C-alpha positions in Angstrom: -28.8 -26.5 3.5 -29.0 -22.7 2.9 -26.7 -21.9 5.8 -23.7 -23.6 4.1 -21.5 -22.1 1.4 -22.5 -23.1 -2.1 -20.3 -25.6 -3.8 -19.7 -23.8 -7.1 -17.6 -26.6 -8.5 -20.8 -28.7 -8.9 -22.6 -26.0 -11.0 -23.1 -27.3 -14.6 -21.7 -24.1 -16.1 -20.9 -25.9 -19.4 -24.6 -25.7 -20.3 -25.0 -22.0 -19.5 -24.9 -19.6 -22.6 -22.8 -16.4 -22.4 -24.4 -13.2 -21.3 -24.5 -11.7 -24.8 -26.4 -14.7 -26.1 -28.9 -14.6 -23.3 -29.5 -10.9 -24.0 -30.0 -11.7 -27.7 -32.6 -14.3 -26.8 -34.5 -11.7 -24.8 -34.3 -9.3 -27.8 -35.8 -11.9 -30.1 -38.6 -12.6 -27.7 -39.4 -8.8 -27.4 -39.0 -7.9 -31.1 -40.5 -11.1 -32.6 -37.9 -10.8 -35.3 -34.3 -12.1 -35.8 -33.6 -9.1 -38.1 -34.7 -6.4 -35.7 -32.8 -8.2 -32.8 -29.7 -8.4 -35.1 -30.0 -4.6 -35.8 -30.3 -3.7 -32.1 -27.1 -5.7 -31.4 -25.2 -4.4 -34.4 -25.0 -7.9 -35.9 -25.9 -9.4 -39.3 -28.9 -11.7 -39.4 -26.8 -14.7 -40.4 -24.6 -14.0 -37.4 -27.6 -13.9 -35.1 -28.9 -17.2 -36.6 -25.5 -18.8 -36.1 -25.3 -17.7 -32.4 -28.9 -18.9 -31.8 -28.1 -22.3 -33.2 -25.0 -22.5 -31.1 -27.0 -21.6 -28.0 -29.6 -24.2 -28.8 -26.9 -26.9 -29.2 -25.5 -25.8 -25.8 -28.9 -25.9 -24.0 -30.1 -29.0 -25.8 -33.6 -27.7 -26.8 -35.1 -25.5 -29.5 -35.4 -22.0 -28.3 -36.9 -20.1 -31.3 -39.4 -20.9 -34.0 -39.4 -19.1 -37.3 -42.6 -18.5 -39.2 -43.9 -16.5 -42.1 -44.7 -13.5 -39.9 -41.6 -13.5 -37.8 -39.9 -15.4 -35.0 -41.1 -16.4 -31.6 -39.8 -18.2 -28.5 -40.8 -21.8 -28.0 -42.2 -22.6 -24.6 -38.7 -23.8 -23.6 -37.2 -20.7 -25.1 -39.6 -18.5 -23.1 -38.7 -20.4 -19.9 -34.9 -19.9 -20.6 -35.5 -16.2 -21.4 -37.3 -15.8 -18.0 -34.4 -17.3 -16.2 -32.0 -15.3 -18.2 -33.6 -12.0 -17.2 -32.6 -12.6 -13.6 -29.1 -13.6 -14.6 -28.6 -10.5 -16.7 -30.0 -8.3 -13.9 -27.5 -9.9 -11.5 -24.7 -9.3 -14.0 -25.6 -5.6 -14.2 -25.4 -5.4 -10.4 -22.0 -7.2 -10.4 -20.7 -4.9 -13.2 -21.8 -1.8 -11.3 -20.2 -3.1 -8.1 -16.9 -3.8 -9.8 -16.9 -0.4 -11.5 -17.5 1.2 -8.1 -14.8 -0.8 -6.5 -12.3 0.2 -9.2 -13.2 3.9 -8.7 -12.9 3.5 -4.9 -9.4 1.9 -5.2 -8.3 4.6 -7.6 -9.6 7.4 -5.4 -8.0 6.5 -2.0 -4.7 5.3 -0.7 -4.1 4.0 2.9 -0.6 4.6 4.0 1.3 3.7 7.2 4.7 5.1 7.9 7.4 5.1 10.7 7.5 8.3 12.7 10.6 9.7 11.2 9.3 9.3 7.7 5.8 10.4 8.6 7.0 13.6 10.3 9.8 14.7 8.1 9.4 13.3 4.6 5.8 12.3 3.8 4.3 15.8 4.2 6.4 16.9 1.2 5.7 13.8 -0.7 2.0 14.1 -0.2 2.0 17.7 -1.5 3.7 16.6 -4.6 1.5 13.6 -4.9 -1.6 15.8 -4.7 -0.4 17.8 -7.7 -0.7 14.7 -9.8 -3.7 13.1 -8.2 -5.8 15.9 -6.7 -8.9 13.6 -6.4 -7.2 10.8 -4.5 -7.8 10.8 -0.7 -4.8 9.6 1.4 -5.2 8.3 5.0 -1.9 8.3 6.9 -1.1 6.4 10.1 2.2 7.1 11.9 3.6 4.2 14.0 6.8 2.4 14.5 8.3 0.2 11.8 7.3 -3.1 13.2 3.6 -2.0 13.4 3.8 -0.6 9.9 5.0 -4.0 8.6 2.2 -5.8 10.6 -0.5 -3.4 9.1 0.7 -4.1 5.6 0.7 -7.8 6.1 -2.8 -7.6 7.6 -4.1 -5.7 4.6 -5.3 -2.7 6.7 -3.1 -0.4 4.7 -2.1 -0.4 1.0 1.5 0.8 1.4 4.0 1.2 4.2 7.2 3.1 4.8 9.8 1.8 7.3 13.3 2.5 8.5 14.3 -0.8 10.1 17.4 -2.7 8.9 15.4 -5.9 7.9 12.2 -6.6 6.1 10.1 -9.6 7.3 9.0 -12.4 5.1 5.8 -11.8 3.1 6.7 -8.3 2.1 8.3 -6.8 -1.0 10.3 -3.6 -0.6 11.8 -0.7 -2.5 14.5 1.7 -1.3 13.1 5.2 -1.5 15.9 7.1 0.3 18.8 7.0 2.7 19.1 8.4 6.2 21.8 8.7 8.9 21.5 8.4 12.6 23.2 11.1 14.7 24.5 10.9 18.3 23.3 14.1 20.0 23.8 15.7 23.4 23.1 19.2 24.8 25.9 21.8 24.7 26.6 21.3 28.4 27.3 17.6 28.1 30.9 16.5 28.4 30.8 14.8 25.0 30.1 18.1 23.4 33.5 19.4 24.5 35.7 16.3 24.4 38.9 16.4 22.3 39.1 12.7 21.6 36.7 10.9 19.3 33.8 8.9 20.9 34.2 5.2 20.3 31.5 2.7 19.4 32.4 0.8 22.6 31.7 4.0 24.7 28.5 4.6 22.9 27.3 1.0 23.5 28.2 1.1 27.2 26.3 4.4 27.8 22.7 4.5 28.9 20.8 6.5 26.4 17.4 8.0 25.9 15.9 5.7 23.3 12.8 4.8 21.4 10.8 1.7 22.2 12.3 -1.7 21.1 10.0 -2.0 18.0 11.2 1.3 16.7 13.2 1.3 13.4 15.6 3.9 14.8 16.4 1.7 17.8 16.7 -1.4 15.6 19.1 0.4 13.3 21.3 1.5 16.2 21.4 -2.0 17.7 22.3 -3.4 14.2 25.1 -0.8 13.9 26.5 -1.6 17.4 26.3 -5.4 17.0 28.0 -7.5 18.3 28.8 -5.1 21.2 26.8 -5.4 24.4 24.6 -2.3 24.8 23.6 -0.8 28.1 19.9 -0.5 29.0 18.3 2.8 28.2 17.7 5.5 30.8 14.4 6.3 29.3 12.2 4.5 26.6 9.9 7.0 24.9 7.4 6.3 22.1 8.0 9.4 19.9 11.0 11.0 18.3 10.0 14.4 19.6 9.9 13.1 23.2 13.4 11.6 22.8 14.7 14.8 21.3 13.3 16.9 24.1 14.6 14.6 26.8 18.1 14.7 25.3 18.0 18.5 25.0 17.0 18.7 28.7 20.1 16.7 29.7 18.5 13.4 30.6 21.1 11.4 28.5 22.6 11.3 25.0 20.3 10.1 22.2 20.7 8.6 18.8 18.1 9.9 16.3 17.7 10.5 12.6 19.5 13.5 11.5 16.3 14.6 9.8 14.7 14.8 13.3 17.5 16.8 14.9 19.1 18.9 12.2 17.1 22.0 13.2 18.1 21.6 16.9 21.8 21.2 15.8 21.6 24.3 13.7 20.0 26.3 16.5 22.6 25.0 19.1 20.1 23.2 21.2 21.9 19.9 20.5 25.4 19.0 19.4 26.2 16.1 17.2 29.0 13.9 18.4 31.0 11.9 15.8 31.8 8.2 16.3 34.5 7.5 13.7 34.3 4.0 12.1 30.7 3.4 13.2 28.3 3.2 10.2 25.1 4.9 11.2 23.6 5.1 7.7 20.4 3.3 6.9 18.0 2.8 4.0 14.4 3.9 4.0 12.0 1.5 2.3 8.5 1.3 1.0 6.9 -2.1 1.7 3.8 -3.9 0.3 2.6 -7.5 0.3 4.8 -9.9 -1.6 3.3 -11.3 -4.8 1.1 -8.2 -5.3 1.8 -4.8 -6.9 1.0 -1.5 -5.3 -2.1 0.2 -6.7 -1.9 2.9 -9.3 -2.0 5.7 -6.5 0.6 3.7 -4.6 2.9 3.5 -7.5 2.6 7.3 -8.0 3.5 7.9 -4.4 6.5 5.6 -4.8 7.7 7.6 -7.8 7.3 10.9 -5.8 9.3 9.4 -2.9 12.0 8.0 -5.1 12.4 11.3 -7.0 12.6 13.4 -3.8 16.2 14.5 -3.1 15.5 16.8 -0.2 16.4 13.9 2.1 20.0 14.4 1.2 20.1 18.1 2.2 21.3 18.9 5.7 22.5 15.4 6.5 26.2 16.1 6.5 27.8 15.4 9.9 28.6 18.3 12.2 32.2 18.9 12.9 31.7 19.5 16.6 32.7 16.8 19.1 35.7 15.4 17.0 
């Protein structure tokens, strides 16, 4: 029935000549001469004769008759040539479609990135990428790390950038940089003036302004504080800028990427509080489906990200709050 998928395994492909041979058969029919058909295909006449005989053995019938005035298709040959014309037309459509698909893949790149990377790193990377691939269009979606991973697994984006401590099954990854989380408070907060170091236990027991549970920043903090029991957040906000603003307004301390708060620290709007002995460093990774390779534009963006050293500038801990 026409509504069901075709069972291609039952197609007798072993009796179907290759496309070049079918095109040659059409040429013989049009030219009425093996020699002229050979010249149009850039072949010798013996080579055309050998290919024709091979095609006849494959099909099982005589396709061409040679006479004193030239060559002509037999009735069976004319029938095969008529069928071949449709096959060759379909092959041209397929070739054009594949060519268009290759051009489309090479001219666009779909990227998803965690908010920290999307806001503070990718703009620079994309400028440098455009210098090497000015005709490639990039679409960028900013979302939390869990959603980035899901988008890559679903195939809705070509390449993802995440900041979570773990990579799910089904994805390959490459480290493209390193980051550090910073504990920040407004200058009026008691932690900004304390003379003794803040401990990991104190941080874990303090209610913070935090990102949502699927955020890579929050996952990295929870991983750093494990196995301590952490207090529930005062606020859960879906963007880094909202967490930063709430912390600066005095809602509660926050823990964010130093990339997101370094300008606030430099301007005195926030103070970084040190937690000796607590490792708040983390790796930033690119992810793509396991078993596949990033496209050529994706590989170029990976090289740009890997070569960028601006991530390391300005990430040295502040001396305040020791």
